[in-house]
C-alpha positions in Angstrom: 0.0 0.0 0.0 1.4 3.4 -1.0 1.9 5.9 1.8 -0.6 8.8 2.0 0.8 12.0 0.5 1.0 13.6 4.0 3.8 11.3 4.9 6.2 13.2 2.6 5.2 15.5 4.4 3.0 17.3 2.0 2.3 21.0 2.7 -1.1 20.7 1.0 -2.3 17.6 2.9 -5.3 18.3 5.2 -4.1 15.6 7.6 -0.7 17.1 7.8 -2.1 20.6 8.5 -4.5 19.3 11.1 -1.8 17.2 12.9 0.7 20.1 13.0 -2.0 22.4 14.6 -1.4 20.5 17.8 0.1 22.8 20.5 3.2 21.7 22.4 5.0 23.4 25.3 8.2 25.2 24.6 10.5 27.6 26.5 12.1 30.6 24.8 15.9 30.6 25.2 16.4 34.3 24.5 14.6 37.6 24.3 12.5 38.0 21.1 11.9 41.6 20.1 8.3 42.8 19.3 6.8 39.4 20.0 5.3 40.1 23.5 1.8 39.8 22.0 2.3 36.0 21.8 2.2 35.9 25.6 -1.4 36.8 26.8 -0.2 37.1 30.4 2.0 40.2 29.8 1.7 43.6 28.2 5.5 43.8 27.5 6.5 44.6 23.9 9.2 42.0 23.8 9.0 38.3 24.6 11.4 37.6 27.5 13.8 34.7 27.8 12.5 31.8 29.9 8.9 32.4 28.8 7.0 29.1 28.4 4.2 29.0 25.8 2.2 26.4 24.0 2.7 26.9 20.2 1.6 24.8 17.2 4.0 22.2 16.0 4.4 23.9 12.6 5.7 27.1 14.2 7.9 25.2 16.8 9.5 23.3 13.9 10.6 26.6 12.3 11.8 28.1 15.6 13.9 25.1 16.5 15.7 24.8 13.1 19.4 25.5 12.7 22.3 25.5 15.0 20.9 28.3 17.3 17.4 27.2 18.3 15.1 29.9 19.7 13.1 27.5 21.8 13.5 24.3 23.8 10.6 22.0 23.3 8.8 19.5 25.5 7.1 16.4 24.2 3.3 16.4 24.3 1.9 14.3 27.2 0.7 11.5 24.9 4.3 10.8 23.9 5.8 11.1 27.4 7.1 8.1 29.4 3.9 7.4 31.3 1.9 7.1 28.1 4.7 5.1 26.4 4.6 2.6 29.2 0.8 2.2 28.7 1.4 1.5 25.0 4.2 -0.9 25.7 2.1 -2.9 28.2 -0.9 -3.4 25.8 -1.2 -1.2 22.8 -4.3 -3.1 21.5 -6.3 -2.1 24.6 -5.7 1.6 24.1 -8.3 3.9 22.5 -5.9 5.8 20.2 -8.8 7.9 19.0 -8.9 9.5 22.5 -5.1 9.9 22.6 -5.1 12.0 19.4 -6.9 11.7 16.1 -3.5 11.9 14.3 -1.4 9.9 16.7 1.1 8.6 14.1 1.0 11.7 11.9 1.8 14.0 14.8 4.3 11.5 16.1 6.2 11.7 12.8 6.8 15.4 13.5 7.3 15.1 17.2 10.0 12.5 17.0 12.4 15.1 15.7 12.3 16.8 19.1 13.2 13.5 20.9 16.9 12.9 20.8 16.7 9.5 22.6 14.5 8.0 19.8 11.8 6.8 22.3 8.9 8.4 20.3 10.1 6.7 17.1 10.3 3.3 18.9 6.8 3.6 20.5 5.2 4.6 17.2 6.7 1.6 15.5 5.8 -0.7 18.4 2.3 0.5 18.6 1.6 0.2 14.9 3.1 -3.3 14.6 1.2 -4.5 17.6 -2.2 -3.0 16.5 -1.9 -3.9 12.8 -2.9 -7.5 13.2 -5.8 -6.5 15.4 -7.0 -4.0 12.8 -7.0 -6.8 10.1 -8.9 -9.1 12.4 -11.5 -6.4 13.1 -11.9 -5.8 9.4 -12.9 -9.5 9.1 -15.3 -9.5 12.0 -16.6 -5.9 12.2 -20.2 -6.9 11.7 -20.2 -8.0 15.4 -19.0 -4.6 16.5 -20.0 -1.7 14.3 -18.4 0.9 16.6 -14.9 -0.4 16.1 -13.8 2.6 13.9 -14.6 5.0 16.7 -11.6 3.6 18.7 -9.1 3.9 15.8 -6.9 6.9 14.9 -7.1 8.3 11.4 -4.4 6.1 9.7 -5.8 3.0 11.4 -9.3 3.8 10.3 -8.1 4.2 6.7 -6.3 0.8 6.9 -9.4 -0.8 8.5 -11.7 0.6 5.7 -9.4 -0.6 2.9 -9.1 -4.1 4.5 -12.9 -4.3 5.1 -13.6 -3.3 1.4 -11.1 -5.9 0.2 -12.7 -8.6 2.4 -16.2 -7.7 1.2 -15.1 -7.8 -2.5 -13.4 -11.2 -1.9 -16.5 -12.6 -0.3 -18.7 -11.3 -3.1 -16.4 -12.9 -5.7 -16.4 -16.3 -3.9 -20.2 -16.3 -3.6 -21.3 -14.8 -6.9 -18.6 -15.6 -9.4 -19.3 -19.4 -9.5 -15.7 -19.9 -10.6 -14.2 -23.2 -9.7 -10.8 -22.9 -7.9 -8.2 -25.3 -9.4 -4.6 -26.0 -8.6 -2.1 -24.1 -10.7 -0.3 -26.1 -13.5 3.0 -25.6 -11.7 1.5 -27.4 -8.6 0.0 -30.2 -10.6 3.2 -30.8 -12.5 5.2 -30.7 -9.3 3.0 -33.5 -7.8 3.4 -35.6 -11.0 7.2 -35.3 -10.8 7.1 -36.3 -7.2 5.0 -39.4 -8.0 7.4 -40.3 -10.8 10.4 -40.0 -8.5 8.7 -42.2 -5.9 7.9 -44.8 -8.6 11.6 -44.9 -9.7 12.8 -45.3 -6.1 10.3 -48.1 -5.5 
């Protein structure tokens, strides 16, 4: 399956835009002239060093680029150690929809602020652990129609694609009337095996 365009990332992707609107805490490392209006708790013209604000990810990415970063960032709480431990314990039991609608998409941007690589590891672990469950749910979703409400956006798309593929396969098996036969390669292989057995006997 080809990756969604937002995973490039794509500036024009709605998912990418919505994911990077998430606000994360960051601390300004120096004075920023004429930016005091960003801090609603002060009337100062300049933004003072040490000010802690919650800014959208797209802005924080720009402020933290280069050798001299303007801000020091914190991870959003859903990627911090306490939440990572929950996902490690049993990722399939977690309602990722409540964590964040764009858990993987946002994590793709957030992992650049995590030098230890813990966010990258938990994203990979969570996806690998939950993938099989999503495929199973796509096969048995009739018994639980609310299943998509517990999935984040990427998972919901995978679920929908798998469910459609399963529905089409079932329709083909029931309605096509086609008789399934072994491939010629398999038949010829069996014949060769019998011939070899006859020679040995």
